[in-house]
Residue, then its C-alpha position, 0 to 999 in steps of 0.5 A: m499500500h502507498p503511504a500517505w503521504w506518496r498518495t498525496l504527491l501522486g494526487p493532482a493537487g499534490l506535491a508532484s504538481r507543486w514540484f513539476s512547476c518548480l522544474i519547469f522554472g529552473l527551481s527544483i531542488a530534491f532530485s538535483q541532490t539526491a545522490s548527496t542526500l539519500h543512499i541505500a547502504s545495503p543490500a550491494s545492489g544486484t544481491v540474489v533474493n528468493p520469493g518469500q524472503d524479508v529483505t532488510v534494506a538501510v537507506g543513509v542520508t546525509a547529516g544535517t538533512d531533515i525527513a518528514a517521511m521516507a519509504l521504499d518503492a521497488e517494482d511491481p509485484i513487490g512495491f511499497s514498504e512500510e514508511l519511517t518518520s525517524p532514523p534508523y531508516i531500516f526497513m524489511l522489504r518483503i519479496p512476493l512469493r509469486i513473482g518472476a525472476g528477474a532484477y528489481e528495481v529500489t529506490a528509497l523515497a523521502l518527503s522533506p518538512t517542506g515537501d519536497l520529494v527526495r530520492s536516492n539512486p536506484i539498487q537492482v535486487q535479482v530475484e531467483p527461485v529456490a533450490n527445492i524445484t522439480e522441473i522447467s517447463v517451456n512455452p511453447p514447447r515447440l516454435t514454428f515460424r511462417s518466414p524469416g524475420e517473424v519473432m516469437p517470445l519462449r517463456v521458460l517456468a520452473m515448476k514448484p508447487f506453483a509454477m515461476d517465470i524463470t525466463a529473466s534469471t542469470e541462471l538460464t541458458v537458451v542456445s540455438e544450435n543453427s543460428n542460421v535458422a534462429v538466433v535468440g535473443p534478450e528476454g527470451f524473444v526467438t527470431a527466425s533467420g533464415a528457412g530450415h530446422t533446428i533446436l533450441r537448447v533451454s538449460f538452469r542451473d545445469d541442473y535440468s534441461v529442454v529441447v525446443p524443436v524450431s522450424v522455419r519454413n521455406l518461402e519464395r523470395g519475398d513472400l513475406n507472409a507466407d501466403g504463396t505470392v508476393d504482393r501489396n501485402d508483403l510490400s506493406i509488411l516490408l514499409d513497417f520495418l523500413n529503415r532497421a537492421a535487419t535480423p542476423p544472418s539471414d533477414a527475409r525483408d532484406l533483400n540486397g543483403d546489405g544488413v538495413i531493411d530500407a527503399l533498396d528493398a521494397r523496390i527489389l520486392v516490387t520487381l518480385c510482385t506475383r501480379p502486375g502492379c503487386a495487386t493482391e488479387 
């Protein structure tokens, strides 16, 4: 639950509006001084925590700084801590039982007696599952792409008393056996890089491993929507990605292979159209 003063700060007539007005006129004093006013002394950024754990967070305040109230603000679903109105500013932050693995930002927020909002530089806590997981599950269990250039998410769950999303875990590795067919990107997104078949090897803590088959259809050059013809619909797909970098090592939208999806590729696609004028029928 938000501390009462923070809810007031967020209101239309609250302190946030007043602070923003000060910022507009170059009179802000809150955020410009945060680095020397508040700092999270412990835990260190990157500390590994587990679901259900209580984490002690200590916040230091520069000597001579007056604080009316302070709380911690962490990314959802962790949320706000309790509010403290006097030192020592030592908080107990509860990590929810149902939370995905990954890095979550934690920031200390303080309200001065004059109503200014002050915040610390953030730290991150890395949430990881506890040791007693039984297996991992991958969704979807098979990836079938219609064409090179298509992107699909891969979600990995640790099976415990309840499923925990571990896609963003630092202990998870997803490796493509053939990057010419599929490339694994950040946050579990997989890009089809070329026609063919391969597998993804999904491993967690060297204890659990799952194989995910991947298939990418072999398309006629320029047939970006895999409907068997090259027409205005394919041109629209290409134009949606105009002036973007192509996905290595092989992107069906990069028809001239120069690494960029641009007007030159659009011109080439027009010459490949099945019907005059790139008509759809």
